[in-house]
C-alpha positions in Angstrom: 21.9 -16.2 0.3 20.7 -16.6 -3.2 19.8 -13.7 -5.5 16.1 -14.6 -5.6 16.0 -14.7 -1.8 17.5 -11.2 -1.6 15.1 -9.8 -4.2 12.1 -11.3 -2.4 13.4 -9.7 0.9 13.7 -6.3 -0.9 10.1 -6.6 -2.2 8.9 -7.7 1.2 10.5 -4.6 2.8 8.9 -2.4 0.1 5.5 -4.0 0.9 5.9 -3.3 4.6 6.8 0.3 3.7 3.6 0.6 1.6 1.6 -0.8 4.5 3.2 1.7 6.9 2.4 4.6 4.5 -1.2 3.4 4.3 -1.4 3.2 8.1 -0.1 6.7 8.4 -2.6 8.0 5.9 -5.4 6.1 7.6 -4.5 7.6 11.0 -4.1 11.0 9.5 -7.9 11.0 8.8 -8.4 11.0 12.6 -5.4 13.0 13.7 -5.8 16.0 11.3 -9.5 16.1 10.5 -9.4 18.4 7.4 -11.3 17.5 4.2 -12.5 14.2 5.7 -14.9 13.6 2.8 -12.1 14.0 0.2 -9.8 11.8 2.2 -12.4 9.0 2.4 -13.3 9.4 -1.3 -9.6 9.0 -2.3 -9.4 5.8 -0.3 -12.6 4.5 -2.0 -11.1 5.2 -5.4 -7.7 3.7 -4.5 -8.6 0.4 -2.8 -11.1 -2.2 -3.8 -13.8 -3.0 -1.2 -13.1 0.2 0.8 -16.4 1.1 2.4 -15.5 3.6 5.1 -13.1 4.3 7.9 -13.6 0.9 9.7 -11.4 -2.0 10.6 -12.5 -4.2 7.6 -11.6 -1.4 5.2 -8.3 -0.9 7.0 -7.4 -4.6 6.6 -8.4 -4.6 2.9 -6.3 -1.5 2.2 -3.3 -2.8 4.1 -3.4 -6.1 2.2 -3.7 -4.3 -1.1 -0.9 -1.9 -0.3 1.4 -4.9 0.4 0.6 -6.5 -2.9 1.1 -3.2 -4.8 4.7 -3.5 -3.9 5.0 -6.8 -5.8 3.1 -5.3 -8.7 5.3 -2.2 -8.9 8.5 -4.3 -8.6 7.3 -6.7 -11.3 6.6 -3.8 -13.6 10.0 -2.3 -12.8 11.7 -5.5 -13.8 9.7 -5.9 -16.9 10.5 -2.4 -18.0 14.2 -3.2 -18.1 15.1 -0.3 -15.9 16.5 -2.5 -13.1 19.8 -4.1 -14.0 
């Protein structure tokens, strides 16, 4: 396996982890219904196109969560902290 392939796989796993975290947060809204307005407002601030707790907003948030992994990884590499 080449080094680029291994790095891509690492970022892919990080992206899936971010999607899993988003899914847990999304389900938390229904499982523990405390401060629902705050929870929904934070989603609206964090994800472009988030309109409410519906399937379209879930898909948009999951896709954006996955791409945040690539953005964070790129910033990490640019910063020079990763050897």
